[in-house]
N, C-alpha and C positions, 0 to 999 in steps of 0.2 A: 241845256240841262246841267244842273249843278253837279259838282264832283265831291266825293267823300273818300276817305281812306277805307280800305277793306275793314280795318279794325272798327271804325265808326259804324259801318254798315252792320257788321256782326252784332255789335253792342245794341244798335237800334232795333234789330230784329228781336233780340232777347228781351229788350225793354217792352216792345209792343206785345210780346207773347206773355207778359205778366211777370217776368223775372224781377224780383225785388232785391236780391242779394247774390253776390258772387264771393265764394270762399276760396282763398288761395294764398300763394306766396309769390311775390313779384320776382322778376328776373329779366335779363336783357332781351330775349326773344319775345317777351310778353309786354314790353314797355309800351308799345302803341295801343295794345288792348287796354292796359290799365289806365293809360291817359284818356282813352275814350270813355272808360267807366267813370273816371274822375269828373268828366263833364256831363255825365248822364244822371238819371234818377236812381240808378242801381247803386246799392251800398256795397262797397268792398269790405270784406271781413278779413282782417289780416291774421292769418293762422301762423303757427310756428312749424307745423309739419303738414305736408300735403295730404297724407292719409287721414289726418284728423279733419282736414277741410272737406274731404269727400264724405266722411261720416256725418259731419255737420250739415252739409248740403242735402244729403240723402234723407236725414231725419226731418229737416224742414219740408222737403218735397213730399215725403211720405205722409206726414201728419196734416199738412195744409192742402195738399193736392195741387199746389201751384208750382210752376216751373222754377227751378233753382239752378244756379250755375256754380261751377268751380273752375279754377284756371291755374295753370302752372307753367314754368319756363321749360325750355327744351331739355331733352335727355333725362337726367336724374330727377329734375323737378316734376315733370309730367308723369314720370314712371312711378314716383312715390304714391300717386293716387290709387294705385291699382287695387289694393285690398279694400279700401273704402268704397271704391266703385263697384267691386263685386257685391259688397253688402247692399249698396243702394239699388243695384240692378235686380238682385234677387228679391228685394222688398218691393219691386215694381214702382220705384219712386221716379218721377219725371225730372231727371237731372241732365244738364248739358255740361260736358267737360270740354273746355278749350285747352287742347294739348298743343302748346306752341312748339315750334320745330326750328332746327337750324336753317340757315339761308338755303333757299331752293337750289342755288347753283352748287352747293356743297353736298347735296344729298347723293347717297349711293357710293361714296368714296371713303367711307369710314372716317368721316370728319369727327373731331372731338365733340363729345356729348350727343352725337347722332344716335337716335334710337328709332327703329321702325315700329311705330305705335299701332298701325292697323292690325297686324297679326296678333298683337298682345291684347288689344281691347275688343277685338271682334267677338270673343267668347263671352263678354260681359257687357254687351250693349245691344240696343235695337237699331243703331245707326252708327257707322264708323267710316268717315270719309275725310279726305284732305282737300283743302282749297288750294289748288295749284295754279289757277288762272283767276286774276282779280275780278273778271266779269262774272264769275260764279258766286261771288260772295253772298249776295242777297238770297239767291235761290238755294244755295247749299245750307246757309244758316237757317233758312225757313224750313227746309226739309228736316234738319236736325231737331228743331224745336217741335215740329209737328209729330215726328216719330216718337220723341220722348213723351209727349202728352197723350197721343192716341194709342201707342203700343205699351205705354206705362213701363218705362225703363230708362236706361242711360243712353244718351246720344253723345258720341265723341266727335269733335270737330278738330282735325289736325290743321294747324295754321303756321306755316313758316314765318319767321320774323320779318323777312324782307317783303313777303306778300302782304302782310298786315299793314305795312307802311305805305303801300302803293295807293295812289288816288285813281278813282275810276268813276265813270258816269253811273248814276244810280240804277239805270236800266229798268226792266219791267217791275211792276209793283206786286211782287210775290208776297202773299200774306199767310200767316199760320191759321189753319182751320183745325178745330178740335170738336168734332161732332160727338153726340152722345146717343147712339142708337140703342133701342131697347130690343132685346132678343128673347124669344120664347120658343119652346118646342112646338112641333106641329100638333094639330088637333088629334091626329092618329096616335102620336107618341104620348100625348096627355091621357088619352083614353086607355092606352096600354098600361101606363103607370097606375091609373085609378083602378083598373081591373085587378092588378096584382095586389094592391093595397087592400082591396075589398075582401080578399081571402083571409084577412085578419091575422091572428097569431100574435106573437110577441114582436111588435114593431118598435124599432129604435131609430133615432135620427142622429147622425154624426155630422156636425156643421162646422164649416171652416171659414176662413177670412173672406171668401166669396160672398158671405152673408152680410157684409157691411151694407148698411142702409136697408136691410130686410128683416130687422128684429121682429116687428109686429107680425109680418107674414109667416115667419118661422114659428113663433109662439102659437099663432092661430092654427097652423098646420099640425103642430104637435097636439094641440087641444082636440082637434077633430079626430085624431087617431088614438088618443090616450097614450101617447108615446113619450118615453123619456128622451131627453136630448143631451148628448155629450158634445163637447166642442173641442176643437184644436186649440193649442196655445195662442195662435195668432188671432183667433176669433174671440178671445176673452173680452175685449172691450165692447164688442158689438152684441154679444149674446148672453153674457153673464147677468146683467142687471134686469130686474123686474121680469124674471122668467120662472114661472112655477114649474116648468118642465126641465130646468137645468139640473143635471147631475154631475157637472164638472168635466174634468179632462180625463183622458186615458193616456196611454203611453208611459214612458219612463217618468215624466214629470207629473203624471196624473195620480188618481186615487182609485179605490176599489169600485165606487159607484159608477164612474164613467167607464171603467174597464169592464164591469159586469154588464152594463147596458149594451155595449158594442159587441162583446164576445158571446153573450148569452141570448141574443135575439134570434128570431126566425127570419125576419126581414129587416134589412138595414138600408136606410135612405141616406146617401151621401150628398150633402148640399154645399157646393162651393168648397169642397174639401179635397186636398191633395196630400193627405198625411202619408209620410214615406215609409214608416216602419211596419212591414208586412206582418210581423208576429203579433200585432195588436188588432188584426182583423179577425172576424169570425170564420170558423172553418166550414160551416155548412149552410149559412144563411143565404137567402136570396138577396141580391144587392141591386139597388137602383142608384144611379148617379146622375146628378144634374150639375153641370159646370159650364161656365162661359167659354172655357178653352177646350176645344175638341181633343187636343192632344193629351189632356188629363184623363180622359175616359178610360177606365180599366187599366191604367198604367201602374197602379200600386197593388191592385187586387182585382181578380176577375169580377165582372158585373154582368147581370142578366139584361138590364136595360140601361143604356147610356144615352143621354140627350144633352143638347147644348141650349143654354139659356141663362139670362140674368135671374138670380135666385128670387128676388122679390116679385118680378113680373111673372116668372114661371109658376110660383106657388099661387099667385093670385089667379092665374088662368086655370090651375089645377083644382083650386078650392071648390068650385061648384060641382065638380065631378066626384068628389069624395063622398063615400058612405060613412057617416060618423059611427065610431065604435064606442059603445057605452062602457065596456069593461076597462078597468085601469089597474088590474092586479100587477102587471109588469112594471108600470110606472110607480106604484106604491112601493113595490119591492126595491126599486132603484133609489127612490127618495129616502127610504129608511137607511140604506147604505150611505147615502149622501150625508144624512144627519150624523152618522157615525164618523164619516170622514172629517166633517167640520169639528166635531168634538176632539178628534185626534190632533188636528191642526192647532186647536186652542191649547191642548196639553203640551204640545211641542214648544209653544211660545211662552211657557211659564219660566219663572226664574230658575236657573240651574242650581244644582247642588254645589256647595263650596264656592258660591258666588260666581260660578261659571256663567258667561253670557252666551246663550244659544243664539245663533244668527236668526233663527225664526222669531225670537223675542224682539230683536232689533228691528226686523222688517215689520212686525206687528205694531210696534210702537210708532214707527214712521207712518204706517197706515192710519193709526189712530189720530195722530196730530197733524197730518198733512191736510192741505186745503181740499175742499170738495171738488175742485176742478183742477187738481194737481196733475202734472204730467211726470211719469216715472220712466227712466231708462235703467237698464241693468246689463252688466257685463255678461258675456257668455260664460257658462260655468255655474257655480252654486248661487251667485247673486240672482241669476236668471230664475232659478228654481224658487228662491224665497219670494221674488216678485210675483211669480205666477200663482204661488200658493197662499201668500199672506197679504198681498195688496188687493184690496177690494175696489172694484170699479162700480160706477153708479150711473153711467150714461153721460157723465160730464168729464170724468177722469180719463186719461189715456195712458197707455203703456207701450214701450218699445224696447225690444231686445233682439239679439242676433239669433233668430230661430232657424233661418234658412241657410245662412252662410256659416254660422257657428264660430264666429271669430272672438278673440279676446280684444280688450281695449276699446270697445265701441261706446260704452255708456257715457263717459265724460264728454267726448267730442260731440256725440249726438245730443246731449243735453245743452251744449253750447249753441248748436244750431237751433234747437227748439226754443230756448230762452231768447235768442236773438230775434227770432221770427215772431214770438209770442211773449213780449216783455211783461205783460200784465198777468201771466200765468205763473204759478209756482212750478219750477222744474227741478226734479230731484234725481240725481244719478246714483244708483246703487252699484258701487264699484268693488271689484276684487282688488286685493293689494297688488297682485301680479298684473292685472289689467290696467290699473291706474298708472303703475310704474312704466308700462310699455310706451305710453304716449304722455308722460308726465309733463313734458315741456309745454303742452298746450294749456296747462293751468294758467300760464302767462297770458294766453289769449283772453281769458276771462277778465284779467286786470286791464290789459291794453284796450279791449273793446267795451269795458264796463258792463260785463254780463253777470248779473246777480244770480248765478247758478248755485245750487246746493249739492255738494259732493259728500256721499257717505262711503266710508271705506270699511268693508268687511275684512278686517285685518286678522288673518289666521296664520300668517307666517309661512304660507305654502301655496303652491298651485293646487288648491284643494280638490277640484273636480278630477284633475289628472291623477292625484294621489289616490282618490277613491277608486278610479278605474283600474289602477294597478292592483289594489287590494282585491277587487272583485275577480281579477284574473289570477289571483293567488300569488302575486308578485310582491316582493319587498319594495316599498316606494323608494325611488332613487332620483336625485337631481331635482326634487320639487321644493326644497327648502328655500325660503326667501329671507334674506337678512335686510329687514326693512328699517327705514328711518322712522322717527316720530313724524308722521305725515302732517299732524296738526301744526307742529313747530315749523316744518318745512313750508307749509302753506302760508303761515304768517310772515315768513321772510319774503315770500312772493308778493303778498298784499292781501291775502285772504284773512278772514277771521277763523281761527281754528279751535277745535275742542278735541281732547283725547279722553276716552273713557275706558277704564279697565275693570270697573265694578258695577254691579247691577243697581246699587242704590244711587249712583250718579247718572244713570242712563236717561231716565225719563226727563229730568230737568234740563239736561244737556240738549236733548232733542228739541224741546220747546224753545230754548234760547237759539239754537242753531237755525231752526226754521223761521224764527222771527227776525233774524238778522237781515237788515235791508240790502246788504251787498253780498259779494261772493263769500261762501262759507264752506268749511270742510269739517266733517265729523269723523274722527278716526277711532274706531271701536275694536278692541281686542276681543275676538269671538272664538268659540270652540274650534280648535283645529280638526278634531276627529269627528265632526258632525257627519252623520250618514244621510244620504239622500235615498230614501226608500221608494222603490217603484210600487205600483199597485199589486203586483204579484211577483214574488221572489222565485225565480226559476231555479231548478236544481243546480244548474251550472254556476249560478251566482253564489248559492249557499256553499257549494264545494270550493269555489274560488276563495271565499272568505275564510273557510275552514283551513284551506291550504296556506293562505297568508298567515293566519294565526300560528299555525305550526311552524312555518319557516321563521316568523318573527321571534317566537320563543327560542327556537334552536339557534337563531342568529344573535341572541343577546338583546332582543327588543321586546322582552316580555312586558315591560312597563307601557309600551305603546299599545299593546293588546288590552291591558288592564284599563288604560285610559279610554280606549274606544268603547269598551263594555260599560265602564262607569258613567261616561258622559252621554251615552245613548240609551242603554237598557235601563239603567237605574235612574237616570235623570234626576 
């Protein structure tokens, strides 16, 4: 029987499981792995920071559904991945992290660069094990790939450098299996749901990311019940297009139509939805929940009926049992509010007074000029809000932002991974100035790897969402100021084509040129610092906090800040 190194076996398993790219930074304990990758069909993507590598790998895995890898050297190298790994894992992206380790003979004696990875990564992975015996290599690598694909998350494979170099007989032919079972509730459970829905009333649907691949079944279900459908932020791509029942989002990023549908109904049907903010659920409605994960049932809000099933298959099984409802007064009520919401978004995206560039206008123009199948990423914070509110999806476009982990600095590296995986698609990253600066070094990756990504900087000179949170709590904003460079000039020094825009009359043409540029490009736009992100309902505590902030600001000599906030938002 032929022999191979442990590193060769691990790479071969990844290759056979469909891995096309591995994102990382090379290092001594990883050398045998990268040498094996060099001789394989897997493309090594040379990142400048491991955290960016995990973001990139997770974005590729999330959008394509294929297994993607990242890898780093021992100690600090593999430790740098952790924030991006948390993001990837919470997005249920099938990623394998090869965390190389110091020599096995040195473990446990505080050797330089030794880090115990298993306790660190156990909380953000579906599999986290070390290969300590070379005969385990194929089986352990197979289990890691299979866990990532079937449990939909990150698998971490800890591999000491000396073990990676050892030769071993190939052993049993373990192979990765990724079955796709279809799950539906029992007949008795479906009958129970149908009976409750037959009682009628104001029925609403709140649909989440679990409705991916179930667009038509959800629309048909809503049509049978005459029900409005609100959706979570993560379900935007799957349920917003071609949906006459769609009334938008609720929650802090949503608007009044979605909020009204969910909070004013008599019966609420949760479909693949694990929305975390309890204050946005109805107080007295009867609640039905269908979810593929049984641990999600009733964990955010009490439910009367909770069942396990794939959304598409479950709704198809439920459909013959439904008693169609002819009245649609509640739906029409919510659709009217939806039209008002859309009109307000258009108002917000108009040219500002005194040539002020509102970030909503920037997002709306990007939406207008972007390709029909463009992919958008957005940094956590206000760029995420502008993407969710002002970027329209059509069944071909895709969006990705940090909605579960809520991190900064995700947009640019995620865009790198998506453009690397899908080079024929237009990929646009909507970045905050603070977010881009945090992992700025990986702009160099776009040049080194020839990734024609498009970077938009919402440059407001502050950690804007944090500043807004401070004001809502009645606090004077502190330590949020950012002393930024001219990002366009900085990008050009690196090798990008750069544009900087400070006036509305230059914005439209710059966006057209920026998106048409064939290589990596960066658009740096000075936007309104004091733009407010208004929720669908302003709670008394929020209003009091804003009033308190205004009073403290005036008394503290910041009256001009209050005036600017009022002028740029109220008067527009």
